[in-house]
N, C-alpha and C positions, 0 to 999 in steps of 0.2 A: 531385500537388498541389505548390504552391509550398512550398519548404522552410520549416519553422518553427524558429526558433532558440530554444534554452533558454538564458536569460541569468541565471537565478538559481535556486538550490535551497536548501531547508531541511529538516531532519530531526531527529526525536527518537524514539528507541527505547529499549529496555532497555539498549542499549550506552552510552547517554549522550545528551547534548543537543548538537546541532550537527553539522555535516558533519565537522569535524576529529576529534572524539572518536569518532564512529561509524566513520570511515575507519581511524583508528589501530587500533581493536580488530578491525575486519574484516581488516585486513592482518596482524595478529599472531595471528589465529585464536582470539580470546577470545569466548566466548558470554556472553549476558546473562541467563541463567536463575538463579533463586534461589528459595528457599521463598516461597510466596505469603503476603503479610501483609495484603492488602487485604480479605479476607473469610475466614470460617471454612470449613474444608474437611471437618470431621467426620472420619470414618474412610475417606474416599475415598482410593484408593491413589495417585493422581496428586497430587503436592505442589508442583510447581514451575511457574513461569510467568515471563514477561518483564515486570517492572514498571519503567516508565521513571521517572527521577528527576523530582521536581517542578521546574517551571520558575518561577524568581523574576525577573520583570522589572517594574520600577516602573510602566511605562506600560500594563500589562495585568493588574495584580494584582486589579482589580475585575471582571474577566471571569469569569463563571460559566456552567456548571459547570466543574470542573477540567479536563476533557478539552478543552473549547473553549479554555481558556487555553493548553493544550499545542499545540493546532492553531494558535492565533494566533501563538505563538512561532515555529513552523516557517514560517509565512507571512511573518513579519517578517524572518526570516533570509534567505528567498528574495528578498524585496524589497530588502533591503540589498545583497545580492550583485548584483542587477540594477541597482544605482545609484539605487534609489528610496529616498532617505534618509528615515528616520522611518516607512518603510512606507507612504508616501503617494504615490498616483499623480498626476502633474501634471495630467492631463486626466481627471477622474473619469468623465465621460460616455463616454469611449472605453476604459474599463477593464472587464473582465469577471471575475467570480468564479464558479468551479465547485467545489463541495464534494462529494466522494464519501464515503459512509459506509454501512455495513451496518446498524448498530444505534444510531448516534448516542449520546445521553447515557444509555445503559442502566446506567451505574454508579450512578445514583441510585435505580434501581428497588428494590434490596434494602432501602434505608431506608424507602421507601414501604410495601412489603409487611410489614415488621416492625411498623410502626405500625398498619397495617390489621389485622393479626392480633391485636395487643394491644388496640387501642381500637375496632375496628369501623369501618364506613364513615363514620359521623358524626364520629369522632374522628381519622381518618387525615389526614395532612398531604399534600394533593394538590399542594401547591406544590413538593415535591421532585421531582415528575415533569417539571418545566420543561425539564430536559435532553433529554427525548424530543421536544420541539417543535423539530425541526431547522430549520424555517422561521424561527423567531425567532433561532436561533443564526446562521443565514445573514445575517439582517439586522444583527445585532450585529457580525459580522465585517466585513461590507461597510462599515458606518458607521465602524468603527475604522480601516479601510484606505483610506477615501475612495474607494470604488468605487461609481459610480452607474450603470454600464452593466448589461448582462445579469447576473443572478445566478441560478444553477441548482443544484439539489440532485440528485445521482445516487445512487440506492440500489438497486443490483442485486447484493446479496450481495458475495462476495469479488471481483467484477469492478469494484466501484464506483470504486476509486482509478484503475485503468487507464482506465475509461470517462470519468472526469473530464478526463483529458488529451486524449482523443479529442474530447470536447465543446468543450473550450477551443480546440483546433485548428480545429474546424468553425466556431466563432464568428469566429475570425480570417480563415479562408477566405472566409466570407460577408460580410466587411467590417463586421461589427457591433461590432468592437472592434479596438483597436490593440495592446493587451496583454491577456493572460489569465493570471490566477492560478489554477492548477489544484491542488487539494489532495485528500488522502484521509486518513481517520482512523477509528480505533475503539479504545476502551479495553478492557483486560482487565477483565471484570466477572463477577460470579457467574452471570449469566444465560447469557453465552456459554460459560463454563466448564461449567455444568450441562448446557447443550444439547449440546455436543460430547461431554461425558462420557456422556450418555445414548445417544449414537450409538456408543459404544465407540471413538471416534476419537482419544482422547488417549493419549500414550505414557506408559508406566510407567517408562521408562528414558531414552533420548536420542532426539533426532530424527535419523533415518537415511534421507534420501530415496533412493529407487531401490535400497535395500539389500535383500538377501534376508532380513535380520533386522528390517526395519522393522516398527514396531507402532503408528505413529500420530504425531500432531503434538503440539506444545505451543503455547499461546496467549501472545500478548504485546501490549503497547501499541505502537501505531504511528501516527506523525503526520508527514506530509511534504507539501511543496509545491514547485511549479515555476512559474517565470515564463516564459511563452511570448510571443514576438513574431515577426512575419513577418521572415524573414531579411533582406529588403531594407530593413526599417525599423530593424533592431537597430543601436544606436549602438556601434560597435566601438571607439570611443575610451574607453569605460568599461572594458571588458575583452573579450577574445574570447569568443564563445558557448561554453558547455560542451559543446554538441552540437546536433544537428539532428534534428527529427522529420520524416521524409520519407514516412511512411505508417502507417496504423493499420487494424485490422480488428476487427470485432465479429460475433458471431452469438449465437443463443439455442439452448441445448441443453435441450430439454424431455423428455429421456429419463426422468428420475426426480427426485423432490424433493430428494434429497441426494446421489445418485450421478451422475457423468457417464456419457455413453454409453460402453460398454466399448471401442469402437474410437476414441474421442476425436474423433468426426466434427465436433462443434461447434467444438472448439479448432482442428482442422485447417482448417476453413472460415475462421475468423478469421485464421489465419496466411496463408492464400492471399490473402485480401482485402488484408491489409497489404502483402504483396509486390507485388500487382497495382497498388495505389495508388502505391507507391514506384517502380514501374517497374523493379524489380530481380528477379533470378532467385534461386532457392534457393541456388545455388552461390556467390552473393555474400555470404552470411551468414558471419560469423566468430566469433560467440559467441551462445549462447542462455541468458538468465537464466530458469530454469524456475519454474513455480508450486511444484512439488516439495514437497508437503505431507507426504510420508512415510506417507500412508495407502495401503493396498493398491489400492483401486479407482482413486484419482486418479493415482497414479504410473503404473499400468499404462495407463490411458487416455491420459495425457500422452505416454508413450513411443511408443504406437502412433500418436498424432496427429502427432508429430514425424517418425516414420518414413514416414508416408504423404505428408508434404510434402517431406522432404529425401532420402528413399530411402536408398541405401547410403552416401551421403556423410555421413549423420548420424554415422557412426563417426569422422569426422575433425573434426567441429565441437565445440569445447569447450562443455560445458554444466555449469551448476551451479545449486544452490538456496541462497538466502540464509536460509531459515527456520531452519536449525540455529543461527544466530547469535542471532536475536531472536524466533523463533516466528512463528506465523501471525497476522498483524495484521489479518486479515479485510478490512474495507472500505478499510484503509490499505495493503494489500499492493501494489497496482499502483503507487502513487506512491512508497512506500518503496523498492520494488525497482527502480523507474525511477531513483531517486536513486543507489542502489547501483551500477547499471549505468553511469550517467554518471561516477561517481567512478572506477570501474574503467577507463573510457576515458581519463579525465584522467590517471590515474597509470600507465596501461598495465600493470595488474596485475589478474589475475583472482582474486577471493576464493575460497577453497576451499569445497567442500561438506564441512562438518565431519561426523565420525562415519560417513561413508558405508560404510566397511568393504567386505565382499565384495558385489559387485553381484548383483542378482537376474537369473539367466540367462534367466528368462521374459520379461524386458523387451528382450532383444536387446543388442547391443553399443552402449554409450554412452561417449563420451569425457568422463567425469565428472571435473571439475577437483577 
């Protein structure tokens, strides 16, 4: 496909607000986990998560729920970097918005159910569930950013953020927009925490992707956005593009509701499709930012998928996982980690995989950074 330029990025995680603070802590090896304060944990053994700082910007202080305000801040940062002052697109009809999220405004659910249990269905405040209506959130964000072109919600679990970038690129390819704002987000909430806790997927210690001692993930807030333009249209007088998207690949792994296929066949197919679209060979790849959740089934499937695509050369390709820094950000993971990868390219520095320790020999040899 025609190369797509990335002209702006924005990010908020538990490492902080904005690209500079996130990159400073990534470079210095500082993780963003702390005892969870957002909800009660009872006697559950996992106590930590990645809570992002509250964003205080005068022009979005009336945006609700709080997680949409965080997403709006990341979008505005990306727009400013792309030269779109005030976060406004000059030709609203030729701008597209794609939002990826797994659970949207789930942070309001605990307030609703507490009231429901106390007052019953007639006394419960159904208004606090407004955050779940992601279509209304999409409309609010599009209106604030003056985007009148295609607006799309992608909700396909942890792939949502990555899929939002693919959907934005497809809209540019099809000529339906000249700029696409692609974003992904999910907040740390009691529902996601309880869900992964019930699957015994949360770590009681530290996040150790691909380690023989790995025991699961930790969860965190994640909000990120990228502004995409066709490379031929990008105004390089503003600033050089941060990078280029030359291919993407997607697939559906229907092996199990919560476990990937043991051989990683779905992930391998997505990687092959991305390489094919880009017109490049596996040996042209110089770095892989992994999903790297530190759960035993996922790490094993991902390692096998990479080996099936890259063969023996996988031992020479630097790979790392960003999740030990800020946790699994669910629907935000694809965009958050795309921003991390772009920052790594810009600064020519590969953030390390924290806490990796001794690698799992069952995964084969990996060039873990």
